[in-house]
C-alpha positions as CSV (number, residue, x, y, z in Angstrom):
1,M,-1.5,-5.1,25.8
2,R,0.0,-7.5,23.5
3,E,3.7,-7.3,24.5
4,D,4.8,-9.9,22.0
5,K,4.0,-7.5,19.2
6,L,5.6,-4.4,21.0
7,N,8.7,-4.2,18.7
8,Q,7.1,-5.5,15.6
9,F,6.2,-3.2,12.7
10,Y,2.7,-2.5,13.8
11,K,1.5,-2.9,17.4
12,V,-2.0,-3.6,18.6
13,Y,-2.7,-2.4,22.0
14,R,-5.5,-4.0,24.2
15,R,-7.5,-2.2,26.9
16,N,-5.3,-1.2,29.9
17,R,-5.5,0.8,33.1
18,I,-5.6,4.5,32.3
19,P,-5.4,7.9,33.9
20,D,-8.3,8.7,36.2
21,T,-9.0,11.7,34.0
22,F,-9.5,10.1,30.9
23,D,-11.8,7.3,29.8
24,V,-10.5,4.7,27.3
25,K,-11.4,5.3,23.7
26,N,-10.9,2.6,20.8
27,L,-9.0,4.6,18.0
28,Y,-8.7,3.2,14.5
29,I,-5.9,4.1,12.0
30,A,-6.5,3.7,8.3
31,D,-3.0,3.7,6.9
32,T,-3.6,3.9,3.2
33,Y,0.2,4.6,2.7
34,A,2.7,5.1,5.1
35,S,6.2,3.4,5.4
36,S,7.4,1.2,8.0
37,S,8.8,3.9,10.5
38,A,5.3,5.6,10.5
39,L,3.8,3.4,13.4
40,D,7.0,1.9,15.0
41,Y,7.8,1.8,18.8
42,N,8.3,5.7,19.0
43,G,5.5,6.4,16.5
44,I,2.0,7.5,16.8
45,I,0.6,4.3,18.5
46,E,3.0,4.6,21.4
47,E,2.0,8.1,22.1
48,L,-1.8,7.3,22.1
49,Y,-1.2,4.2,24.1
50,K,0.3,6.2,27.0
51,L,-3.2,8.1,27.1
52,G,-5.0,4.7,27.2
53,F,-6.2,4.6,23.7
54,H,-6.8,1.0,22.3
55,V,-5.4,1.3,18.8
56,E,-5.8,-0.9,15.7
57,V,-4.3,-0.4,12.3
58,A,-5.3,-1.6,8.8
59,Q,-4.0,-0.5,5.4
60,N,-5.9,-1.7,2.4
61,Y,-9.2,-0.3,1.6
62,C,-11.4,-3.4,2.3
63,D,-9.7,-4.1,5.6
64,C,-10.4,-0.5,6.5
65,I,-14.0,-0.7,5.5
66,A,-14.5,-3.9,7.6
67,E,-12.8,-2.3,10.7
68,I,-14.6,1.0,10.5
69,T,-18.0,-0.7,10.4
70,S,-17.4,-3.3,13.0
71,G,-18.8,-1.3,15.9
72,N,-15.5,-1.2,17.8
73,Y,-14.2,2.4,17.4
74,H,-14.8,5.9,18.5
75,Q,-12.2,7.5,16.1
76,V,-10.8,6.9,12.6
77,W,-7.5,8.5,11.5
78,V,-6.9,8.4,7.8
79,I,-3.4,8.6,6.5
80,C,-3.9,9.6,3.0
81,S,-2.2,8.2,-0.1
82,K,-1.3,9.4,-3.5
83,G,-4.1,7.3,-5.1
84,Q,-1.9,4.3,-5.7
85,E,-3.7,1.1,-6.9
86,A,-1.7,-1.0,-4.7
87,K,-2.0,-0.8,-0.9
88,P,-0.1,-2.5,1.9
89,T,-1.5,-5.7,3.3
90,N,1.0,-6.7,5.9
91,V,-0.8,-5.7,9.1
92,D,-2.4,-8.5,11.1
93,V,-6.0,-8.3,11.1
94,C,-8.3,-10.6,13.1
95,N,-9.9,-13.5,11.5
96,S,-13.6,-12.0,11.6
97,I,-12.2,-8.8,10.0
98,K,-10.4,-10.7,7.3
99,K,-13.5,-12.8,6.5
100,R,-15.6,-9.5,6.3
101,S,-12.9,-7.8,4.2
102,G,-13.0,-10.7,1.7
103,E,-16.6,-10.6,1.5
104,I,-16.5,-6.7,0.8
105,R,-13.8,-7.1,-2.0
106,G,-15.1,-10.3,-3.7
107,E,-13.4,-10.7,-6.9
108,S,-12.8,-7.0,-7.4
109,T,-9.7,-5.0,-6.9
110,D,-8.8,-3.3,-3.7
111,F,-8.6,0.0,-5.3
112,S,-12.1,-0.1,-6.7
113,H,-13.4,0.2,-3.2
114,A,-11.4,3.5,-2.5
115,Y,-14.4,5.8,-2.5
116,Q,-16.5,3.3,-0.7
117,F,-13.8,3.5,2.2
118,V,-14.2,7.3,2.2
119,E,-18.0,7.0,2.2
120,S,-17.5,4.7,5.2
121,V,-15.5,7.1,7.0
122,E,-18.2,9.7,6.7
123,E,-20.9,7.4,7.6
124,F,-19.0,6.6,10.8
125,R,-18.8,10.2,11.6
126,K,-22.5,10.9,11.0
127,K,-23.1,8.2,13.6
128,G,-21.0,10.0,16.2
129,G,-17.5,9.0,15.5
130,A,-14.6,11.4,15.2
131,V,-12.3,11.5,12.2
132,S,-8.9,12.9,11.3
133,F,-7.2,13.2,8.0
134,W,-3.5,13.3,7.7
135,A,-2.4,14.6,4.2
136,D,0.7,16.1,2.7
137,Q,1.9,17.6,-0.6
138,D,0.4,15.2,-3.3
139,F,-0.9,13.0,-0.6
140,T,-4.6,14.1,-0.6
141,F,-6.4,11.4,-2.6
142,E,-8.7,10.2,0.1
143,L,-9.1,13.7,1.4
144,D,-10.0,15.2,-2.0
145,Y,-13.0,12.9,-2.4
146,Y,-14.1,13.4,1.2
147,L,-14.2,17.1,1.0
148,E,-15.7,17.2,-2.3
149,H,-18.8,15.3,-1.0
150,L,-18.9,16.6,2.7
151,E,-21.8,18.5,3.9
152,V,-21.8,19.8,7.5
153,Y,-23.9,22.0,9.8
154,D,-23.1,25.8,10.1
155,C,-24.6,26.4,13.6
156,D,-23.8,25.9,17.2
157,K,-26.8,23.8,18.2
158,V,-29.1,21.6,16.2
159,D,-32.6,22.6,16.9
160,G,-35.5,21.4,14.6
161,N,-34.3,20.4,11.1
162,P,-31.3,22.6,10.2
163,T,-29.8,22.2,6.8
164,K,-26.1,21.2,6.0
165,I,-23.9,23.3,3.7
166,P,-21.3,21.9,1.3
167,C,-17.8,22.0,2.3
168,N,-15.9,24.9,0.5
169,L,-12.3,24.1,1.2
170,R,-9.8,21.9,-0.8
171,F,-6.4,20.9,0.0
172,D,-4.9,21.9,-3.3
173,G,-2.2,24.1,-2.3
174,S,1.4,23.2,-1.1
175,C,4.5,24.9,0.1
176,S,8.0,24.0,1.2
177,P,8.7,25.5,4.7
178,K,11.2,28.4,5.0
179,N,11.9,27.6,8.7
180,D,12.0,24.3,10.6
181,V,9.4,25.3,13.3
182,L,5.9,26.8,13.3
183,Q,5.6,29.3,16.1
184,R,2.8,29.7,18.7
185,A,0.1,32.2,18.0
186,T,-3.4,33.3,18.9
187,P,-6.1,34.4,16.4
188,N,-5.1,38.0,17.0
189,S,-1.5,37.2,16.0
190,F,-2.2,34.6,13.3
191,K,0.5,34.8,10.5
192,E,2.6,32.7,8.2
193,M,4.3,29.8,9.8
194,T,2.3,29.9,13.1
195,F,-0.3,27.6,14.7
196,D,-3.2,28.4,17.2
197,S,-2.0,27.7,20.5
198,E,-5.1,28.8,22.7
199,E,-6.1,26.6,25.4
200,I,-9.8,26.8,24.9
201,K,-12.2,27.8,22.2
202,E,-15.4,29.2,23.6
203,Y,-18.7,27.8,22.1
204,P,-22.2,29.0,23.3
205,Y,-22.7,25.8,25.5
206,Y,-19.3,24.6,26.5
207,D,-15.5,25.4,26.4
208,Y,-13.6,23.3,23.6
209,Q,-10.3,21.9,24.8
210,F,-8.2,23.1,21.9
211,Y,-5.6,20.6,20.6
212,G,-2.9,23.3,19.9
213,Y,-2.6,24.2,23.6
214,N,0.9,23.3,25.4
215,V,2.6,22.6,22.2
216,L,5.5,24.9,22.4
217,G,6.7,24.6,19.0
218,L,5.9,22.5,16.1
219,Y,8.1,21.0,13.2
220,A,6.6,22.4,10.1
221,G,7.2,19.2,8.1
222,Q,9.2,18.3,5.0
223,T,6.4,19.4,2.7
224,I,2.9,20.8,3.2
225,A,-0.4,20.6,1.7
226,G,-3.0,23.4,2.3
227,V,-6.2,25.3,1.6
228,K,-5.5,28.3,-0.6
229,V,-7.3,31.5,0.9
230,P,-6.2,34.3,-1.5
231,G,-7.2,37.9,-0.1
232,C,-7.6,36.7,3.5
233,H,-5.2,38.7,5.9
234,N,-6.3,37.8,9.3
235,Y,-8.1,35.0,11.4
236,Q,-11.6,36.2,10.9
237,E,-11.4,36.5,7.1
238,I,-9.9,33.0,6.9
239,C,-12.7,31.6,9.2
240,E,-15.1,33.1,6.8
241,R,-13.6,31.6,3.7
242,I,-13.5,28.1,4.9
243,K,-16.5,28.0,7.2
244,P,-17.6,25.9,9.0
245,F,-14.0,24.8,9.3
246,K,-11.6,27.1,11.4
247,P,-7.8,27.3,10.8
248,F,-5.2,25.7,13.0
249,S,-2.0,26.5,11.2
250,L,-0.5,28.7,8.4
251,G,2.3,27.7,6.0
252,T,5.1,30.0,4.6
253,D,2.2,32.1,3.1
254,K,-0.4,33.4,5.4
255,E,-2.9,32.8,2.6
256,L,-2.2,29.0,2.9
257,V,-4.1,27.2,5.7
258,T,-2.2,23.9,6.5
259,G,-4.3,22.7,9.3
260,C,-8.1,23.0,10.2
261,Y,-10.8,21.6,12.3
262,Y,-14.6,21.4,12.6
263,V,-16.5,20.9,15.7
264,S,-19.8,19.5,15.4
265,P,-22.8,21.5,17.0
266,K,-24.5,20.5,20.1
267,N,-27.2,17.7,19.9
268,S,-26.1,16.9,16.3
269,N,-25.0,13.4,17.3
270,E,-22.1,13.8,14.8
271,G,-18.2,13.7,15.4
272,D,-15.7,16.3,14.9
273,I,-12.9,16.5,12.2
274,I,-9.3,17.4,12.2
275,I,-7.3,17.8,9.0
276,D,-3.5,18.3,9.1
277,G,-1.7,19.0,5.8
278,A,1.7,18.0,7.1
279,S,1.8,14.3,7.8
280,S,5.5,14.3,7.2
281,R,6.0,16.1,10.4
282,I,4.4,13.2,12.4
283,F,6.4,10.5,10.5
284,R,9.6,12.2,10.0
285,A,10.0,14.0,13.3
286,L,7.8,12.5,16.0
287,N,10.8,12.9,18.5
288,P,10.5,16.6,19.0
289,E,8.0,17.0,21.9
290,G,5.9,19.5,19.9
291,A,4.8,16.6,17.4
292,K,4.2,14.2,20.2
293,R,1.9,16.5,22.0
294,L,0.1,17.4,18.8
295,A,-0.8,13.8,18.1
296,R,-2.0,13.3,21.7
297,N,-3.8,16.5,21.8
298,M,-5.6,15.6,18.7
299,A,-6.9,12.3,20.0
300,V,-8.0,13.9,23.2
301,G,-9.7,16.8,21.4
302,L,-11.6,14.7,19.2
303,V,-13.3,13.0,22.2
304,N,-14.8,16.4,23.0
305,K,-15.7,15.4,26.6
306,A,-17.0,19.0,27.3
307,R,-19.6,18.9,24.6
308,R,-20.8,15.7,25.8
309,V,-21.3,17.1,29.3
310,A,-23.1,20.1,27.8
311,E,-25.5,17.7,26.1
312,Q,-26.2,15.4,28.9
313,G,-25.6,17.4,32.0
314,D,-22.8,15.0,33.1
315,Y,-20.3,12.7,31.6
316,T,-20.8,9.3,30.8
317,D,-18.4,7.1,28.7
318,A,-19.5,7.1,25.0
319,E,-20.1,3.7,23.4
320,P,-18.2,2.9,20.2
321,V,-20.0,3.9,17.1
322,P,-22.5,0.9,16.5
323,A,-21.8,-1.5,13.8
324,F,-23.3,-0.4,10.5
325,K,-23.4,-1.8,6.8
326,E,-20.8,-0.3,4.5
327,P,-22.2,2.1,2.0
328,N,-22.6,0.9,-1.7
329,I,-19.7,1.7,-4.0
330,P,-20.2,5.2,-5.4
331,I,-20.9,5.6,-9.1
332,Q,-17.8,7.8,-9.4
333,I,-14.9,5.5,-10.2
334,P,-11.6,6.2,-8.6
335,I,-8.8,7.0,-11.0
336,V,-5.3,5.6,-10.3
337,Q,-2.9,8.3,-9.6
338,N,0.2,6.0,-9.6
339,K,3.7,7.2,-10.4
340,L,6.5,4.9,-9.7
341,V,9.3,6.3,-7.6
342,K,12.0,3.9,-8.8
343,P,12.6,2.5,-12.2
344,V,11.4,-1.0,-12.6
345,D,13.4,-3.9,-14.5
346,L,10.8,-6.4,-15.4
347,T,12.0,-9.9,-16.6
348,F,10.0,-12.9,-17.8
349,I,11.8,-16.3,-17.8
350,F,9.7,-19.0,-19.4
351,D,10.1,-22.7,-20.7
352,A,10.0,-22.6,-24.6
353,T,10.6,-26.3,-25.2
354,K,8.0,-28.3,-27.3
355,S,6.4,-29.8,-24.3
356,A,5.7,-26.5,-22.8
357,E,3.5,-25.5,-25.7
358,K,0.5,-26.7,-24.0
359,I,0.7,-23.9,-21.6
360,K,1.9,-21.3,-24.2
361,S,-1.4,-19.4,-24.2
362,L,-1.2,-19.0,-20.4
363,I,2.5,-18.0,-20.5
364,N,1.8,-15.4,-23.2
365,Y,-1.2,-14.1,-21.3
366,Q,0.9,-13.9,-18.1
367,I,3.5,-11.6,-19.9
368,E,0.9,-9.5,-21.7
369,S,-1.3,-8.8,-18.7
370,A,1.6,-8.1,-16.5
371,M,3.1,-5.7,-19.1
372,K,-0.4,-4.0,-19.7
373,W,-0.9,-3.6,-15.8
374,L,2.5,-1.9,-15.3
375,Q,2.0,0.3,-18.4
376,K,-0.6,2.2,-16.4
377,F,2.1,3.6,-14.1
378,Q,3.9,7.0,-15.1
379,G,7.2,5.4,-14.6
380,D,10.4,4.1,-16.0
381,V,9.7,0.4,-16.9
382,R,11.8,-1.9,-19.0
383,V,11.2,-5.4,-19.9
384,A,13.5,-8.2,-20.7
385,V,12.4,-11.8,-21.9
386,I,14.3,-15.2,-21.7
387,G,13.0,-18.3,-23.4
388,F,15.1,-21.3,-22.2
389,R,15.1,-24.9,-23.4
390,N,17.4,-27.7,-22.7
391,E,20.8,-26.5,-23.8
392,A,23.1,-28.5,-21.4
393,A,21.7,-31.8,-22.4
394,A,21.8,-31.1,-25.9
395,Y,25.4,-30.3,-25.7
396,C,25.8,-33.5,-23.5
397,L,24.2,-35.7,-26.1
398,N,25.8,-33.7,-29.0
399,K,22.4,-33.4,-30.8
400,D,19.7,-30.7,-31.6
401,I,21.9,-28.0,-30.2
402,E,20.6,-25.1,-32.3
403,I,16.9,-25.6,-31.3
404,N,17.8,-25.9,-27.7
405,R,19.7,-22.6,-27.4
406,T,18.3,-19.9,-25.0
407,D,16.5,-16.8,-26.7
408,V,17.0,-13.5,-25.1
409,I,15.5,-10.1,-25.4
410,D,17.4,-7.6,-23.2
411,F,15.7,-4.7,-21.6
412,T,13.5,-2.7,-23.6
413,P,11.4,0.3,-22.7
414,I,7.7,-1.0,-21.9
415,S,6.4,1.7,-24.4
416,K,7.5,-0.9,-27.0
417,A,5.4,-3.6,-25.5
418,D,3.6,-4.5,-28.7
419,K,7.0,-5.0,-30.5
420,I,8.1,-7.5,-27.5
421,L,4.9,-9.4,-27.8
422,D,5.2,-9.8,-31.5
423,E,9.0,-11.0,-31.0
424,I,7.8,-13.5,-28.3
425,N,4.9,-14.7,-30.8
426,Y,6.8,-15.0,-33.9
427,N,10.5,-15.6,-33.0
428,F,10.3,-17.6,-29.6
429,S,9.2,-20.9,-31.2
430,Y,8.3,-23.7,-28.8
431,E,10.8,-26.3,-29.7
432,G,13.6,-28.4,-28.5
433,G,14.0,-30.4,-25.4
434,I,15.2,-34.0,-25.6
435,G,12.4,-35.8,-23.8
436,D,14.1,-36.4,-20.4
437,G,11.8,-34.2,-18.3
438,P,14.0,-31.6,-16.5
439,K,15.0,-28.6,-18.5
440,D,18.1,-26.1,-18.3
441,W,17.4,-23.6,-15.7
442,N,21.1,-22.8,-15.7
443,S,21.1,-21.4,-19.2
444,A,18.2,-19.3,-18.2
445,F,19.7,-18.0,-15.0
446,E,23.0,-17.4,-16.7
447,A,21.3,-15.2,-19.4
448,Y,19.3,-13.5,-16.7
449,L,22.3,-12.5,-14.6
450,N,23.9,-11.2,-17.8
451,L,21.1,-8.8,-18.6
452,N,21.7,-5.1,-18.4
453,F,20.1,-4.4,-15.0
454,R,20.2,-0.7,-13.6
455,K,21.7,-0.7,-10.1
456,D,19.0,1.5,-8.7
457,S,15.9,-0.2,-10.3
458,T,13.3,-2.3,-8.6
459,K,13.7,-6.0,-10.1
460,I,10.5,-8.0,-10.7
461,T,11.2,-11.4,-12.2
462,F,8.4,-13.8,-13.4
463,F,9.7,-17.6,-13.7
464,I,7.6,-19.8,-15.7
465,P,9.2,-23.4,-16.0
466,G,7.5,-26.3,-17.4
467,D,9.5,-28.9,-15.3
468,G,12.3,-29.3,-13.1
469,T,16.0,-28.9,-13.9
470,H,19.2,-30.9,-13.8
471,H,19.9,-31.3,-10.1
472,P,18.9,-34.1,-7.9
473,D,16.8,-31.9,-5.7
474,F,14.9,-30.3,-8.4
475,H,13.6,-33.2,-10.6
476,K,11.5,-36.5,-9.9
477,K,12.3,-38.7,-12.7
478,P,15.5,-40.0,-14.3
479,S,16.3,-39.1,-18.0
480,N,15.3,-41.6,-20.6
481,D,18.9,-42.6,-21.0
482,S,19.9,-43.7,-17.7
483,T,23.5,-44.0,-18.8
484,V,23.7,-40.3,-19.2
485,D,24.1,-38.3,-16.0
486,F,22.9,-34.7,-16.8
487,D,23.2,-33.4,-13.3
488,N,26.9,-33.9,-13.4
489,Y,27.5,-32.8,-17.0
490,K,30.2,-30.0,-17.4
491,F,30.5,-27.9,-20.5
492,D,33.9,-27.9,-22.1
493,G,36.4,-25.8,-20.1
494,E,34.0,-25.4,-17.1
495,K,34.8,-26.6,-13.6
496,M,31.4,-27.0,-12.4
497,T,28.5,-29.6,-13.1
498,Q,25.0,-28.6,-13.7
499,Q,24.2,-29.5,-10.2
500,Q,27.1,-27.2,-8.8
501,R,26.1,-24.4,-11.3
502,L,22.5,-24.3,-10.1
503,D,23.6,-23.9,-6.5
504,D,25.8,-21.2,-7.6
505,H,23.3,-19.4,-9.7
506,I,20.8,-19.4,-6.7
507,R,23.3,-17.9,-4.4
508,R,23.8,-15.2,-7.0
509,L,20.1,-14.6,-7.4
510,V,19.6,-14.3,-3.6
511,K,22.2,-11.5,-3.6
512,Q,20.6,-9.5,-6.4
513,E,17.4,-9.1,-4.2
514,A,14.9,-9.2,-6.9
515,Y,11.2,-9.8,-6.5
516,W,10.4,-13.2,-7.8
517,V,7.1,-14.7,-9.0
518,L,7.3,-18.3,-9.4
519,C,4.5,-19.6,-11.7
520,G,3.7,-23.4,-11.3
521,F,1.6,-23.5,-14.4
522,N,2.6,-27.1,-15.0
523,S,2.2,-29.8,-12.4
524,N,5.7,-31.1,-13.1
525,A,7.2,-27.8,-12.1
526,I,5.4,-27.3,-8.7
527,D,7.7,-29.3,-6.4
528,P,10.9,-28.0,-8.3
529,L,9.6,-24.4,-7.5
530,K,8.9,-25.2,-3.9
531,T,12.5,-26.4,-3.6
532,L,13.7,-23.2,-5.3
533,L,11.5,-21.3,-3.0
534,K,13.0,-22.9,0.0
535,N,16.6,-22.2,-1.2
536,M,16.0,-18.6,-2.1
537,N,15.7,-17.9,1.8
538,N,14.8,-14.3,2.5
539,T,14.1,-13.4,-1.2
540,K,10.7,-11.8,-1.8
541,V,8.7,-14.3,-3.7
542,S,5.1,-14.7,-4.8
543,F,4.1,-18.3,-5.7
544,I,1.3,-18.9,-8.2
545,T,-0.2,-22.3,-9.1
546,L,-2.9,-23.3,-11.5
547,K,-5.0,-24.0,-8.3
548,E,-5.1,-20.2,-7.8
549,C,-5.9,-19.5,-11.4
550,S,-8.6,-22.1,-12.1
551,S,-11.1,-24.2,-10.1
552,T,-11.3,-26.7,-13.1
553,P,-7.8,-26.7,-14.9
554,N,-8.1,-27.8,-18.4
555,L,-5.8,-28.0,-21.6
556,D,-6.2,-24.1,-21.7
557,P,-6.0,-22.7,-18.4
558,L,-6.3,-19.2,-20.0
559,I,-10.1,-19.8,-20.1
560,N,-10.3,-20.0,-16.3
561,I,-7.7,-17.3,-15.2
562,S,-9.4,-14.0,-14.5
563,D,-8.1,-10.4,-14.9
564,E,-9.1,-9.7,-11.3
565,K,-7.1,-12.5,-9.9
566,L,-4.0,-11.4,-12.0
567,E,-4.3,-7.8,-10.6
568,R,-4.5,-9.0,-7.1
569,I,-1.2,-10.7,-7.7
570,Y,0.2,-7.5,-9.3
571,E,-0.9,-5.4,-6.3
572,N,0.9,-7.6,-4.0
573,I,4.1,-7.4,-6.0
574,L,4.3,-3.8,-6.1
575,I,3.3,-3.5,-2.4
576,K,6.3,-5.5,-1.4
577,T,8.6,-3.6,-3.5
578,S,9.9,0.0,-3.0
579,S,8.8,1.3,-6.5
580,L,5.5,3.0,-5.3
581,P,5.9,6.3,-3.5
582,T,5.2,6.9,0.2
583,M,5.2,10.2,1.9
584,F,9.0,9.6,2.6
585,D,9.8,9.9,-1.0
586,I,8.6,13.4,-1.5
């Protein structure tokens, strides 16, 4: 057990001494979108650890594929998403998995591997591993594809060469529970808001230890997804409708199955499946004993020790599913189902002096591609643009003041992206500057802080300077006129120097809690940006340099930058903001 990670966001448990009645099993959780509290100290992993399970967690699709195919696991639990293009990546994975994940992903986006991930889960199951899908209202993206393509046996024992049948259930129904707790029931007393609590299920060759046993009461969940079974009024009718799956729980309507399971037949060498349509029950309310017992019982039930004894005559520990090559990416292309939960205020701040004209195409491309990417989301996104020059130095020298002023477009709906781009291309001329090197970041930050931000918005800011600024920590070379000290220049009527203003602006920027993307597209700007990064402390920041955009930088970096690399940057941005939904935002 790695105790140093015990109180961290995610925990990795190593092999440890376990109860004599249970052999250790390696379990893998593919968390395609849960929030931080899902797997904390009191969450799923802690409960599984108590039973002796070794648990690993990964979140983005390519990491998940690498883990599933690694040959280390007996079970895979999939926490379903809404079909977001961006997936979390802040869980530590070992170097070998990280390397393999990179090979799987290549230059493509992680989301393009969504269905390949689901295919990997089913390949894992067909090789003997057990799987569990945790879904919820609208959080069925991976499960939808899985059930659409799933074929399973409809028999108790595999003899000869039996055929498989397509799965005929879909989690396309939903409900909001009327009561807080599902009640215990048996197949004979199955009705709305109940779950099957029988101790065993009798199969022709063994007794299956059922996962509903000893759960006294079960929190229904904040919201629920389920299988609609119209016209089915009792347990047997439901079984016939969803076969070869069997129902575990019902929602507010007795014609909505919210949990079900499939037990692979004897000698099939395939694993079992459990599907639960109320994952919010686990993540919102794990403290109630019923939910804790459910998680533990599911893990033990998926081991299906009794069937293994029936197949072999006695029990021997099952080996993890052997390593296998990941399936090819399916022809069917995943479609993004993104919808932003919070409004987004997106700002671009860039150097518009004459010297920055050499990276104009890259600046414009960065702005255009970011807006294009965010337009794919069904959300409230606004865009502001600030083009800064060298206003302070111009005032200090009393020359070229007009061409050194800062241009501003206040927040405009992203639906008007074309008009915003036209405004940048035709009215934000690359002019000004006085040839001293450093530019006036203060005028940019002052304009930025005066924008019409919304209090409840996610704030994402791209900063693209061509050089440092008037502060001894933010520029390398002195001005051409050494008799002029721009760093200590004060505007008429102001008390602070340029140096003091920058320090004050940075303090105010940190308090705003925006997500900053620092773009070092000009070599003169890289060190000043690193200093800015250091001074912003805990502010969420991404740092982009030409090295990441191009292996052979030239006069037009746009030639070498790829859409794929930019999309990976944008994915990471939204991952680290709270603008994409999780099951806690339902």
